[in-house]
C-alpha positions as CSV (number, residue, x, y, z in Angstrom):
1,M,0.0,0.0,0.0
2,S,1.4,3.4,-0.9
3,I,1.8,6.3,1.4
4,A,-1.1,8.1,-0.1
5,S,-3.7,5.4,0.3
6,A,-7.3,6.3,0.8
7,P,-7.3,10.1,1.2
8,S,-10.7,11.7,2.0
9,R,-10.5,13.8,-1.2
10,R,-7.9,14.1,-4.0
11,V,-5.2,16.7,-3.5
12,L,-3.2,18.4,-6.2
13,A,-0.6,15.6,-6.4
14,D,-3.4,13.2,-7.3
15,V,-4.3,15.3,-10.3
16,L,-0.7,15.2,-11.4
17,G,-0.5,11.5,-11.4
18,R,-3.9,10.6,-12.8
19,P,-3.0,10.9,-16.5
20,A,-0.4,8.2,-16.1
21,A,-2.8,6.1,-14.0
22,I,-0.2,5.7,-11.2
23,A,-1.5,8.3,-8.7
24,R,-1.1,5.7,-5.9
25,A,2.1,4.0,-7.2
26,R,5.1,4.0,-4.9
27,A,7.3,5.5,-7.6
28,L,5.2,8.6,-7.9
29,D,4.9,8.8,-4.1
30,V,8.7,8.8,-3.8
31,A,9.1,11.4,-6.5
32,L,6.5,13.7,-5.0
33,V,8.0,13.3,-1.5
34,L,11.5,14.2,-2.8
35,T,10.2,17.1,-4.7
36,G,8.4,18.4,-1.7
37,A,11.5,18.1,0.5
38,A,13.5,20.0,-2.2
39,L,11.0,22.8,-2.4
40,V,11.2,23.3,1.4
41,A,15.0,23.2,1.2
42,L,15.0,26.0,-1.5
43,L,12.6,28.2,0.5
44,A,14.7,27.7,3.7
45,K,17.5,29.6,2.0
46,V,15.2,32.7,1.8
47,A,16.0,33.7,5.3
48,F,17.0,36.5,7.6
49,F,17.8,36.5,11.3
50,I,16.3,38.8,14.0
51,G,17.2,36.6,16.9
52,P,18.0,32.9,17.5
53,V,15.3,31.7,15.2
54,P,15.4,32.8,11.5
55,I,12.4,34.0,9.5
56,T,12.4,31.9,6.4
57,G,10.2,30.8,3.5
58,Q,10.1,27.3,5.1
59,T,6.6,27.6,6.6
60,L,5.2,28.6,3.2
61,G,6.9,25.6,1.7
62,V,5.6,23.3,4.5
63,I,2.0,24.5,4.0
64,A,2.1,24.3,0.2
65,V,3.8,20.8,0.2
66,G,1.3,19.5,2.8
67,A,-1.7,20.8,0.9
68,A,-0.4,19.7,-2.5
69,L,0.7,16.2,-1.4
70,G,-1.8,15.4,1.2
71,A,-1.3,14.5,4.9
72,R,0.9,11.4,4.6
73,R,3.0,12.4,1.7
74,G,3.4,15.9,3.1
75,A,4.6,14.5,6.5
76,A,6.9,12.1,4.6
77,A,8.4,15.0,2.6
78,L,9.2,17.0,5.7
79,T,10.6,13.9,7.4
80,T,12.9,13.4,4.4
81,Y,13.9,17.1,4.6
82,L,14.7,16.7,8.3
83,L,16.7,13.5,7.8
84,A,18.6,15.0,4.8
85,G,19.6,18.0,6.9
86,L,20.8,15.9,9.8
87,A,22.8,13.7,7.4
88,G,24.7,16.8,6.3
89,A,22.8,18.0,3.2
90,P,22.7,21.9,3.2
91,V,19.0,22.1,3.3
92,F,18.4,24.0,6.6
93,A,18.3,27.7,7.0
94,G,21.7,29.2,7.8
95,L,25.1,27.5,7.3
96,T,24.8,24.7,9.9
97,A,24.1,21.2,8.7
98,G,24.5,17.7,10.1
99,P,23.7,16.5,13.6
100,A,25.0,19.8,15.1
101,Y,21.8,21.5,13.8
102,A,19.9,19.7,16.5
103,L,21.8,21.8,19.1
104,L,20.5,25.1,17.6
105,P,17.5,26.7,19.3
106,S,15.5,26.7,16.0
107,F,15.7,22.9,15.5
108,G,12.4,22.4,17.4
109,F,10.6,24.3,14.7
110,V,12.0,22.0,12.0
111,L,10.6,19.1,14.0
112,G,7.3,20.8,14.1
113,F,7.2,21.1,10.3
114,I,6.4,17.4,10.1
115,P,3.0,17.5,11.9
116,A,2.4,20.9,10.4
117,A,2.6,19.5,6.9
118,F,0.3,16.6,8.0
119,V,-2.3,19.1,9.3
120,A,-2.1,21.2,6.1
121,G,-2.6,18.0,4.1
122,W,-5.5,16.9,6.3
123,F,-7.4,20.1,5.6
124,A,-6.6,19.8,1.9
125,E,-8.0,16.2,1.8
126,R,-11.2,17.7,3.1
127,A,-11.3,20.3,0.3
128,W,-10.5,23.2,2.5
129,D,-7.7,24.2,0.1
130,R,-10.3,24.9,-2.7
131,K,-11.6,28.2,-1.2
132,P,-9.2,31.0,0.0
133,V,-11.0,31.7,3.3
134,L,-11.2,28.0,4.4
135,A,-7.6,27.5,3.1
136,F,-6.4,30.4,5.2
137,V,-8.0,29.1,8.3
138,G,-6.6,25.6,7.8
139,F,-3.2,26.9,6.9
140,V,-3.0,29.2,10.0
141,A,-3.9,26.2,12.1
142,A,-1.0,24.3,10.4
143,S,1.3,27.2,11.0
144,I,0.7,27.1,14.7
145,I,2.0,23.5,15.0
146,P,5.7,24.3,14.8
147,F,5.4,26.8,17.6
148,L,4.0,24.1,19.9
149,I,7.2,22.1,19.5
150,G,9.7,24.8,18.6
151,V,9.1,27.2,21.5
152,P,9.7,24.7,24.3
153,Y,12.7,23.4,22.4
154,L,14.0,26.9,22.1
155,A,13.6,27.5,25.9
156,V,15.5,24.3,26.7
157,M,18.4,25.0,24.3
158,L,18.7,28.6,25.5
159,G,18.8,27.3,29.1
160,I,21.5,24.8,28.2
161,A,23.5,27.6,26.7
162,G,23.4,29.5,29.9
163,V,20.8,32.1,28.9
164,D,18.5,33.3,31.7
165,V,15.3,31.9,30.3
166,T,12.0,33.8,31.1
167,L,8.6,33.5,29.5
168,A,8.8,37.0,28.2
169,G,12.2,36.4,26.7
170,V,11.2,33.2,25.0
171,L,8.1,34.8,23.5
172,D,10.2,37.7,22.3
173,A,12.7,35.4,20.7
174,G,10.4,32.7,19.3
175,V,6.8,33.9,18.9
176,W,6.1,37.6,18.6
177,P,8.4,38.4,15.6
178,F,6.9,35.5,13.6
179,I,3.1,36.2,14.0
180,V,2.8,38.7,11.1
181,P,5.2,36.9,8.7
182,G,3.3,33.6,9.5
183,L,0.0,35.2,8.7
184,I,1.4,36.6,5.5
185,K,2.8,33.2,4.4
186,A,-0.5,31.5,5.3
187,A,-2.4,34.1,3.2
188,A,0.0,33.6,0.3
189,A,-0.5,29.8,0.4
190,A,-4.3,30.4,0.7
191,A,-4.1,32.4,-2.5
192,L,-1.8,30.1,-4.4
193,V,-3.3,26.7,-3.7
194,P,-6.9,27.6,-4.5
195,A,-5.6,29.3,-7.7
196,A,-3.9,26.1,-8.7
197,W,-7.2,24.3,-8.2
198,G,-8.8,26.9,-10.4
199,L,-6.4,26.0,-13.1
200,V,-7.1,22.3,-12.6
201,R,-10.9,22.9,-13.0
202,L,-10.3,25.0,-16.1
203,A,-8.2,22.2,-17.7
204,E,-10.7,19.6,-16.8
205,R,-13.6,21.6,-18.4
206,R,-11.5,22.0,-21.6
207,T,-10.8,18.3,-21.6
208,R,-14.5,17.4,-21.4
209,R,-15.3,19.5,-24.4
């Protein structure tokens, strides 16, 4: 059984594979997972630092990959991304790669990308990605997931580094600066993904003529 077995609704990746009649084939699953991981890696390089955690294009990539591939393949893509970075591939934000990246305060957010992609895909499988408003709500929910893992991880690593950790300090370093950028990235995904579905519907109407 492939990674993408039995979704509630088709996602964009299923449309891609349908003409070749291998939407559920393992070969297509692997190709889509690797492509999703590569996309997140590219967007990770669009980054700037305002503290111990960089603002990057990763979250946009995580949401888009999860929505396009579906919950299971999306999570698999981000797991692949994580493992590639820990193996030494230069896929993470910044210059650090390999196991040493796990010692950085921002690593917890990367861990959180896996369930975030799953959540984005879960909403997409229920057709929330077809309409901008529903897509935005679902994508904002997915964007919150990395903070649930990343902020506690940030606090622990700062404490290990000898920093005097306070709630206000952790929120200043790992939450407040990312709210507006996160909303902007969720809005961008909520515009792009439904637009892609619009193109799919247009192509399908032309095919039926």
